[in-house]
C-alpha positions in Angstrom: 3.9 6.1 -9.7 6.0 9.3 -9.7 8.3 9.9 -6.7 6.7 12.9 -6.2 3.1 11.7 -5.9 3.9 9.1 -3.6 3.9 9.3 0.0 4.2 5.8 0.5 8.0 4.5 0.6 6.7 0.8 -0.3 5.3 2.5 -3.7 8.6 3.1 -4.5 10.3 0.1 -3.9 11.5 -0.5 -7.4 13.4 2.9 -7.2 14.6 2.8 -3.4 14.6 -0.4 -2.0 16.3 0.7 0.8 13.5 2.8 1.9 11.4 0.4 2.5 13.6 -1.9 4.1 14.0 0.9 6.9 10.6 1.2 7.0 10.0 -2.1 8.7 7.7 -1.2 11.3 4.3 -2.7 10.1 6.1 -4.9 7.6 4.5 -8.3 7.3 1.1 -7.0 8.4 0.9 -4.3 5.8 -0.3 -6.4 3.0 -3.1 -8.1 5.2 -4.3 -4.7 6.0 -4.3 -3.6 2.3 -6.0 -6.6 1.2 -8.7 -5.9 4.0 -8.8 -2.2 2.8 -9.3 -3.2 -1.1 -11.9 -6.2 -0.4 -14.1 -3.3 1.8 -13.9 -1.0 -1.1 -15.0 -3.7 -3.3 -18.0 -4.3 -1.6 -19.0 -0.8 -1.1 -18.4 -0.6 -4.8 -20.8 -3.1 -5.6 -23.7 -1.7 -3.5 -23.2 1.7 -4.8 -24.0 0.2 -8.1 
């Protein structure tokens, strides 16, 4: 992911670790939210095949 394309500082973690650290509001919950989104997406994909 190039910096121009990414709206999410966490995606630029390697380039900008300080951005991610400064953006902690939803920190620990972020991964579980993403996991939930991915699981839902995969379920929807199975149904549409």
